[in-house]
DRENTORKOL-3810 file (N, C-alpha, C; in nm, 4 decimals):
REM DRENTORKOL-3810
@n.u->-0.1150; n.v->-1.7354; n.w->-4.2104; ca.u->-0.1205; ca.v->-1.7208; ca.w->-4.0840; c.u->-0.0400; c.v->-1.6004; c.w->-3.9601
@n.u->0.0822; n.v->-1.6109; n.w->-4.0159; ca.u->0.1958; ca.v->-1.4916; ca.w->-3.9613; c.u->0.1093; c.v->-1.3720; c.w->-3.9461
@n.u->0.0351; n.v->-1.3181; n.w->-4.0347; ca.u->-0.0607; ca.v->-1.1960; ca.w->-4.0501; c.u->-0.1714; c.v->-1.2187; c.w->-3.9622
@n.u->-0.2157; n.v->-1.3114; n.w->-3.9503; ca.u->-0.3485; ca.v->-1.2911; ca.w->-3.8319; c.u->-0.2694; c.v->-1.3045; c.w->-3.6975
@n.u->-0.1683; n.v->-1.3745; n.w->-3.6724; ca.u->-0.0994; ca.v->-1.3635; ca.w->-3.5712; c.u->-0.0801; c.v->-1.2117; c.w->-3.5265
@n.u->-0.0040; n.v->-1.1669; n.w->-3.6110; ca.u->0.0057; ca.v->-1.0586; ca.w->-3.5863; c.u->-0.0935; c.v->-0.9426; c.w->-3.5757
@n.u->-0.1825; n.v->-0.9090; n.w->-3.6335; ca.u->-0.3286; ca.v->-0.8138; ca.w->-3.6427; c.u->-0.3553; c.v->-0.8392; c.w->-3.4752
@n.u->-0.3692; n.v->-0.9741; n.w->-3.4542; ca.u->-0.4421; ca.v->-1.0034; ca.w->-3.3027; c.u->-0.3468; c.v->-0.9951; c.w->-3.2064
@n.u->-0.2396; n.v->-0.9471; n.w->-3.1858; ca.u->-0.1442; ca.v->-0.9213; ca.w->-3.1263; c.u->-0.1800; c.v->-0.7498; c.w->-3.1348
@n.u->-0.1707; n.v->-0.7261; n.w->-3.2208; ca.u->-0.1816; ca.v->-0.5416; ca.w->-3.2221; c.u->-0.3027; c.v->-0.5234; c.w->-3.1890
@n.u->-0.4110; n.v->-0.5607; n.w->-3.2093; ca.u->-0.5190; ca.v->-0.5585; ca.w->-3.1367; c.u->-0.5585; c.v->-0.5366; c.w->-3.0081
@n.u->-0.4876; n.v->-0.6703; n.w->-2.9245; ca.u->-0.4952; ca.v->-0.6705; ca.w->-2.8092; c.u->-0.4013; c.v->-0.6036; c.w->-2.7164
@n.u->-0.2906; n.v->-0.5522; n.w->-2.8196; ca.u->-0.2302; ca.v->-0.4523; ca.w->-2.7315; c.u->-0.2983; c.v->-0.3474; c.w->-2.7693
@n.u->-0.3380; n.v->-0.2886; n.w->-2.8590; ca.u->-0.4284; ca.v->-0.1322; ca.w->-2.8810; c.u->-0.5458; c.v->-0.1396; c.w->-2.7647
@n.u->-0.5873; n.v->-0.2412; n.w->-2.7379; ca.u->-0.7001; ca.v->-0.2472; ca.w->-2.6495; c.u->-0.6523; c.v->-0.2356; c.w->-2.5218
@n.u->-0.5333; n.v->-0.3350; n.w->-2.4660; ca.u->-0.4815; ca.v->-0.2808; ca.w->-2.3293; c.u->-0.4274; c.v->-0.1838; c.w->-2.2740
@n.u->-0.3770; n.v->-0.0912; n.w->-2.4051; ca.u->-0.3166; ca.v->0.0455; ca.w->-2.3714; c.u->-0.4201; c.v->0.1405; c.w->-2.3454
@n.u->-0.5567; n.v->0.1169; n.w->-2.4579; ca.u->-0.6827; ca.v->0.1897; ca.w->-2.4214; c.u->-0.7530; c.v->0.1854; c.w->-2.2969
@n.u->-0.7360; n.v->0.1165; n.w->-2.2061; ca.u->-0.8000; ca.v->0.0590; ca.w->-2.0659; c.u->-0.6980; c.v->0.1246; c.w->-1.9906
@n.u->-0.6904; n.v->0.2195; n.w->-1.8917; ca.u->-0.6316; ca.v->0.2642; ca.w->-1.7952; c.u->-0.6668; c.v->0.2313; c.w->-1.6511
@n.u->-0.5877; n.v->0.1864; n.w->-1.5792; ca.u->-0.6643; ca.v->0.1350; ca.w->-1.4503; c.u->-0.5875; c.v->0.2162; c.w->-1.3345
@n.u->-0.5744; n.v->0.3407; n.w->-1.3499; ca.u->-0.5796; ca.v->0.4568; ca.w->-1.2373; c.u->-0.7437; c.v->0.4537; c.w->-1.1782
@n.u->-0.7098; n.v->0.4891; n.w->-1.0736; ca.u->-0.8435; ca.v->0.5145; ca.w->-0.9871; c.u->-0.9572; c.v->0.5962; c.w->-1.0228
@n.u->-0.9341; n.v->0.6861; n.w->-1.0860; ca.u->-0.9791; ca.v->0.8354; ca.w->-1.1489; c.u->-1.0496; c.v->0.7508; c.w->-1.3129
@n.u->-0.9670; n.v->0.6829; n.w->-1.3882; ca.u->-1.0217; ca.v->0.6307; ca.w->-1.4840; c.u->-1.1527; c.v->0.5336; c.w->-1.4694
@n.u->-1.1109; n.v->0.4717; n.w->-1.3775; ca.u->-1.2056; ca.v->0.3323; ca.w->-1.3295; c.u->-1.3098; c.v->0.4030; c.w->-1.2424
@n.u->-1.3153; n.v->0.4514; n.w->-1.1898; ca.u->-1.4411; ca.v->0.5759; ca.w->-1.1488; c.u->-1.5061; c.v->0.6496; c.w->-1.2849
@n.u->-1.4395; n.v->0.6637; n.w->-1.3464; ca.u->-1.5620; ca.v->0.7432; ca.w->-1.4879; c.u->-1.6038; c.v->0.6453; c.w->-1.5391
@n.u->-1.5455; n.v->0.5277; n.w->-1.5455; ca.u->-1.6145; ca.v->0.3958; ca.w->-1.6287; c.u->-1.7476; c.v->0.3168; c.w->-1.5395
@n.u->-1.7150; n.v->0.3457; n.w->-1.4208; ca.u->-1.8169; ca.v->0.2800; ca.w->-1.3249; c.u->-1.8512; c.v->0.3765; c.w->-1.2406
@n.u->-1.9134; n.v->0.4918; n.w->-1.2471; ca.u->-1.9656; ca.v->0.5912; ca.w->-1.1781; c.u->-2.0681; c.v->0.5830; c.w->-1.0925
@n.u->-2.1555; n.v->0.4803; n.w->-1.1223; ca.u->-2.2254; ca.v->0.4542; ca.w->-0.9974; c.u->-2.1637; c.v->0.3876; c.w->-0.8498
@n.u->-2.0686; n.v->0.3080; n.w->-0.9144; ca.u->-1.9660; ca.v->0.2467; ca.w->-0.7694; c.u->-1.8661; c.v->0.3279; c.w->-0.7408
@n.u->-1.8460; n.v->0.4777; n.w->-0.7967; ca.u->-1.6980; ca.v->0.5142; ca.w->-0.7258; c.u->-1.7550; c.v->0.5514; c.w->-0.5716
@n.u->-1.6183; n.v->0.6009; n.w->-0.5080; ca.u->-1.6035; ca.v->0.6695; ca.w->-0.3919; c.u->-1.6806; c.v->0.7823; c.w->-0.3862
@n.u->-1.7381; n.v->0.7876; n.w->-0.2761; ca.u->-1.7667; ca.v->0.9192; ca.w->-0.2123; c.u->-1.6975; c.v->1.0328; c.w->-0.2071
@n.u->-1.7030; n.v->1.1571; n.w->-0.1869; ca.u->-1.5765; ca.v->1.2364; ca.w->-0.1777; c.u->-1.4814; c.v->1.1966; c.w->-0.0296
@n.u->-1.5863; n.v->1.1774; n.w->0.0620; ca.u->-1.5597; ca.v->1.1599; ca.w->0.1848; c.u->-1.4560; c.v->1.0345; c.w->0.1953
@n.u->-1.5343; n.v->0.8845; n.w->0.1551; ca.u->-1.4088; ca.v->0.7714; ca.w->0.1343; c.u->-1.3079; c.v->0.8140; c.w->0.0793
@n.u->-1.3005; n.v->0.8763; n.w->-0.0349; ca.u->-1.1978; ca.v->0.8912; ca.w->-0.1380; c.u->-1.1053; c.v->0.9614; c.w->-0.0475
@n.u->-1.1338; n.v->1.0698; n.w->0.0546; ca.u->-1.0210; ca.v->1.1207; ca.w->0.0891; c.u->-0.9563; c.v->0.9995; c.w->0.1949
@n.u->-1.0612; n.v->0.9636; n.w->0.2689; ca.u->-1.0063; ca.v->0.8448; ca.w->0.3676; c.u->-0.9135; c.v->0.7373; c.w->0.3114
@n.u->-0.9463; n.v->0.7013; n.w->0.1954; ca.u->-0.8514; ca.v->0.5962; ca.w->0.0667; c.u->-0.7389; c.v->0.6622; c.w->0.0947
@n.u->-0.7327; n.v->0.7664; n.w->0.0404; ca.u->-0.5810; ca.v->0.8450; ca.w->0.0533; c.u->-0.5220; c.v->0.8592; c.w->0.1499
@n.u->-0.5414; n.v->0.9120; n.w->0.2561; ca.u->-0.5124; ca.v->0.9125; ca.w->0.3819; c.u->-0.4441; c.v->0.7696; c.w->0.4594
@n.u->-0.5197; n.v->0.6555; n.w->0.3958; ca.u->-0.4999; ca.v->0.5102; ca.w->0.4278; c.u->-0.3507; c.v->0.4669; c.w->0.3362
@n.u->-0.3740; n.v->0.5049; n.w->0.2269; ca.u->-0.2685; ca.v->0.4822; ca.w->0.1383; c.u->-0.1437; c.v->0.5525; c.w->0.1790
@n.u->-0.1205; n.v->0.6748; n.w->0.2625; ca.u->-0.0106; ca.v->0.7686; ca.w->0.3055; c.u->0.0220; c.v->0.7104; c.w->0.4303
@n.u->-0.0626; n.v->0.6007; n.w->0.5017; ca.u->-0.0143; ca.v->0.5532; ca.w->0.6117; c.u->0.0154; c.v->0.4351; c.w->0.6004
@n.u->0.0117; n.v->0.3729; n.w->0.4911; ca.u->0.0907; ca.v->0.2536; ca.w->0.4314; c.u->0.2321; c.v->0.3024; c.w->0.3584
@n.u->0.2330; n.v->0.4248; n.w->0.3530; ca.u->0.3812; ca.v->0.4439; ca.w->0.3177; c.u->0.4578; c.v->0.4767; c.w->0.4406
@n.u->0.3602; n.v->0.5020; n.w->0.5550; ca.u->0.4493; ca.v->0.5652; ca.w->0.7079; c.u->0.4836; c.v->0.3868; c.w->0.7534
@n.u->0.4366; n.v->0.3307; n.w->0.7278; ca.u->0.4682; ca.v->0.1763; ca.w->0.7641; c.u->0.5833; c.v->0.1362; c.w->0.6983
@n.u->0.5863; n.v->0.1117; n.w->0.5531; ca.u->0.7351; ca.v->0.0788; ca.w->0.5331; c.u->0.8187; c.v->0.1643; c.w->0.5789
@n.u->0.8100; n.v->0.3066; n.w->0.5610; ca.u->0.8855; ca.v->0.3733; ca.w->0.5763; c.u->0.9360; c.v->0.3644; c.w->0.7832
@n.u->0.8474; n.v->0.3530; n.w->0.8036; ca.u->0.8976; ca.v->0.3100; ca.w->0.9619; c.u->0.9863; c.v->0.1470; c.w->0.9879
@n.u->0.9016; n.v->0.0688; n.w->0.9128; ca.u->0.9635; ca.v->-0.0669; ca.w->0.9110; c.u->1.1115; c.v->-0.1023; c.w->0.8291
@n.u->1.1030; n.v->-0.0172; n.w->0.7358; ca.u->1.2507; ca.v->-0.0473; ca.w->0.6261; c.u->1.3542; c.v->0.0646; c.w->0.6369
@n.u->1.3351; n.v->0.1143; n.w->0.7496; ca.u->1.4618; ca.v->0.2341; ca.w->0.7620; c.u->1.5976; c.v->0.1564; c.w->0.7267
@n.u->1.6837; n.v->0.2656; n.w->0.6448; ca.u->1.7976; ca.v->0.2497; ca.w->0.5955; c.u->1.8993; c.v->0.2043; c.w->0.6696
@n.u->1.9150; n.v->0.1167; n.w->0.7610; ca.u->2.0164; ca.v->0.0945; ca.w->0.8619; c.u->2.1123; c.v->-0.0183; c.w->0.7949
@n.u->2.2276; n.v->0.0087; n.w->0.8323; ca.u->2.3382; ca.v->-0.1077; ca.w->0.7864; c.u->2.3588; c.v->-0.2356; c.w->0.8508
@n.u->2.2884; n.v->-0.2220; n.w->0.9583; ca.u->2.2702; ca.v->-0.2721; ca.w->1.0673; c.u->2.1624; c.v->-0.4080; c.w->1.1224
@n.u->2.1047; n.v->-0.5550; n.w->1.1457; ca.u->2.0064; ca.v->-0.5336; ca.w->1.1552; c.u->1.9710; c.v->-0.4878; c.w->1.2911
@n.u->1.8022; n.v->-0.4703; n.w->1.2325; ca.u->1.7246; ca.v->-0.4196; ca.w->1.3260; c.u->1.5917; c.v->-0.4681; c.w->1.4099
@n.u->1.6395; n.v->-0.5698; n.w->1.5443; ca.u->1.5455; ca.v->-0.6438; ca.w->1.5564; c.u->1.4072; c.v->-0.5739; c.w->1.5991
@n.u->1.4122; n.v->-0.4528; n.w->1.6633; ca.u->1.2830; ca.v->-0.3778; ca.w->1.6873; c.u->1.2048; c.v->-0.3726; c.w->1.5545
@n.u->1.2736; n.v->-0.3165; n.w->1.4504; ca.u->1.1664; ca.v->-0.2941; ca.w->1.3309; c.u->1.1588; c.v->-0.4270; c.w->1.2483
@n.u->1.2458; n.v->-0.5569; n.w->1.2645; ca.u->1.2118; ca.v->-0.6374; ca.w->1.2273; c.u->1.0825; c.v->-0.7038; c.w->1.3099
@n.u->1.0430; n.v->-0.6843; n.w->1.4170; ca.u->0.9445; ca.v->-0.7301; ca.w->1.4738; c.u->0.8099; c.v->-0.6652; c.w->1.4746
@n.u->0.8267; n.v->-0.5457; n.w->1.4859; ca.u->0.7115; ca.v->-0.4780; ca.w->1.4455; c.u->0.6430; c.v->-0.5149; c.w->1.2534
@n.u->0.7717; n.v->-0.4890; n.w->1.1974; ca.u->0.7580; ca.v->-0.5445; ca.w->1.0367; c.u->0.6398; c.v->-0.6482; c.w->1.0616
@n.u->0.7202; n.v->-0.7673; n.w->1.1418; ca.u->0.6112; ca.v->-0.9234; ca.w->1.1155; c.u->0.4959; c.v->-0.8727; c.w->1.1817
@n.u->0.4685; n.v->-0.8099; n.w->1.2938; ca.u->0.3487; ca.v->-0.7627; ca.w->1.3406; c.u->0.2187; c.v->-0.7197; c.w->1.2635
@n.u->0.2832; n.v->-0.6258; n.w->1.1652; ca.u->0.2317; ca.v->-0.5272; ca.w->1.1208; c.u->0.1307; c.v->-0.6052; c.w->1.0047
@n.u->0.2140; n.v->-0.7022; n.w->0.9319; ca.u->0.1134; ca.v->-0.8264; ca.w->0.8342; c.u->-0.0189; c.v->-0.8490; c.w->0.9316
@n.u->-0.0156; n.v->-0.9094; n.w->1.0035; ca.u->-0.1324; ca.v->-0.9484; ca.w->1.0927; c.u->-0.2217; c.v->-0.8470; c.w->1.1159
@n.u->-0.1481; n.v->-0.6847; n.w->1.1736; ca.u->-0.2736; ca.v->-0.6523; ca.w->1.2286; c.u->-0.2881; c.v->-0.5340; c.w->1.1001
@n.u->-0.2669; n.v->-0.5338; n.w->0.9523; ca.u->-0.3533; ca.v->-0.5088; ca.w->0.8978; c.u->-0.4520; c.v->-0.5619; c.w->0.8311
@n.u->-0.4729; n.v->-0.6932; n.w->0.8665; ca.u->-0.5880; ca.v->-0.8053; ca.w->0.8268; c.u->-0.7054; c.v->-0.7444; c.w->0.9517
@n.u->-0.6596; n.v->-0.6820; n.w->1.0550; ca.u->-0.7666; ca.v->-0.7041; ca.w->1.1319; c.u->-0.8112; c.v->-0.4998; c.w->1.1558
@n.u->-0.7078; n.v->-0.4097; n.w->1.1289; ca.u->-0.7357; ca.v->-0.2605; ca.w->1.1562; c.u->-0.6990; c.v->-0.2293; c.w->1.0272
@n.u->-0.7675; n.v->-0.0649; n.w->1.0347; ca.u->-0.7191; ca.v->0.0178; ca.w->0.9420; c.u->-0.5593; c.v->0.0093; c.w->0.9103
@n.u->-0.5391; n.v->0.0529; n.w->0.8160; ca.u->-0.3603; ca.v->0.1321; ca.w->0.8344; c.u->-0.3242; c.v->0.2326; c.w->0.8907
@n.u->-0.3951; n.v->0.3095; n.w->0.9246; ca.u->-0.3822; ca.v->0.4582; ca.w->0.9683; c.u->-0.3776; c.v->0.4223; c.w->1.1653
@n.u->-0.4287; n.v->0.2864; n.w->1.1667; ca.u->-0.4293; ca.v->0.2525; ca.w->1.2932; c.u->-0.3292; c.v->0.2045; c.w->1.3670
@n.u->-0.3010; n.v->0.1166; n.w->1.2641; ca.u->-0.2086; ca.v->0.0045; ca.w->1.2379; c.u->-0.0423; c.v->0.1141; c.w->1.2769
@n.u->-0.0101; n.v->0.2215; n.w->1.2125; ca.u->0.0509; ca.v->0.2922; ca.w->1.2099; c.u->0.0919; c.v->0.3690; c.w->1.2956
@n.u->-0.0442; n.v->0.3851; n.w->1.3831; ca.u->-0.0104; ca.v->0.4484; ca.w->1.5314; c.u->0.0046; c.v->0.3685; c.w->1.6187
@n.u->-0.0306; n.v->0.2498; n.w->1.6321; ca.u->0.0273; ca.v->0.1158; ca.w->1.7162; c.u->0.1864; c.v->0.1056; c.w->1.6714
@n.u->0.2213; n.v->0.0850; n.w->1.6179; ca.u->0.3517; ca.v->0.0364; ca.w->1.5274; c.u->0.4903; c.v->0.1311; c.w->1.5824
@n.u->0.4063; n.v->0.2784; n.w->1.5660; ca.u->0.5055; ca.v->0.4073; ca.w->1.5960; c.u->0.5257; c.v->0.3863; c.w->1.7623
@n.u->0.4088; n.v->0.3685; n.w->1.8233; ca.u->0.3931; ca.v->0.3366; ca.w->1.9658; c.u->0.5097; c.v->0.2415; c.w->2.0338
@n.u->0.4939; n.v->0.1156; n.w->1.9730; ca.u->0.5836; ca.v->-0.0301; ca.w->1.9812; c.u->0.6845; c.v->-0.0031; c.w->1.9490
@n.u->0.7570; n.v->0.1034; n.w->1.8692; ca.u->0.8577; ca.v->0.1080; ca.w->1.8274; c.u->0.9360; c.v->0.1934; c.w->1.8940
@n.u->0.8800; n.v->0.2627; n.w->1.9543; ca.u->0.8841; ca.v->0.4134; ca.w->2.0619; c.u->0.9479; c.v->0.3512; c.w->2.2155
@n.u->0.8416; n.v->0.2911; n.w->2.2496; ca.u->0.8305; ca.v->0.1892; ca.w->2.3718; c.u->0.9453; c.v->0.1077; c.w->2.4122
@n.u->0.9627; n.v->0.0082; n.w->2.2711; ca.u->1.0588; ca.v->-0.1073; ca.w->2.2566; c.u->1.1899; c.v->-0.0470; c.w->2.2854
@n.u->1.2430; n.v->0.0721; n.w->2.1820; ca.u->1.3454; ca.v->0.1173; ca.w->2.1888; c.u->1.3873; c.v->0.1549; c.w->2.3374
@n.u->1.2738; n.v->0.2635; n.w->2.4103; ca.u->1.3024; ca.v->0.3305; ca.w->2.5477; c.u->1.3842; c.v->0.1885; c.w->2.6243
@n.u->1.3128; n.v->0.0542; n.w->2.6187; ca.u->1.3358; ca.v->-0.0612; ca.w->2.6720; c.u->1.4653; c.v->-0.0781; c.w->2.6806
@n.u->1.5071; n.v->-0.0901; n.w->2.5141; ca.u->1.6522; ca.v->-0.1072; ca.w->2.4747; c.u->1.7527; c.v->-0.0370; c.w->2.5469
@n.u->1.7233; n.v->0.0391; n.w->2.5213; ca.u->1.8288; ca.v->0.2038; ca.w->2.5877; c.u->1.8562; c.v->0.1657; c.w->2.7550
@n.u->1.7178; n.v->0.1516; n.w->2.8230; ca.u->1.7271; ca.v->0.1394; ca.w->2.9416; c.u->1.7714; c.v->-0.0137; c.w->3.0473
@n.u->1.8016; n.v->-0.0617; n.w->2.9192; ca.u->1.8331; ca.v->-0.2071; ca.w->3.0061; c.u->1.9739; c.v->-0.2168; c.w->3.0254
END
């Protein structure tokens, strides 16, 4: 019984390691449904915009930043409605304007 369990485990581990889940490998396995070059470039851009949102909202501050907290909270709901790059532009403008108002008060 232990031998069968060990053999089953080895087969499952081997099969899971043989399957890669990177986009390139998935696209090769499903070539008919792969993104066009234009859509691929657009997807990469949106990925970079998501990184930009993370950096915008999670700057390394030792103090609580209410503006970053506010934009982080809004980002989640906006991502449900708009592409990441549009949200990044909105949040960059919002943080800039809110910080201007904070300084002028």
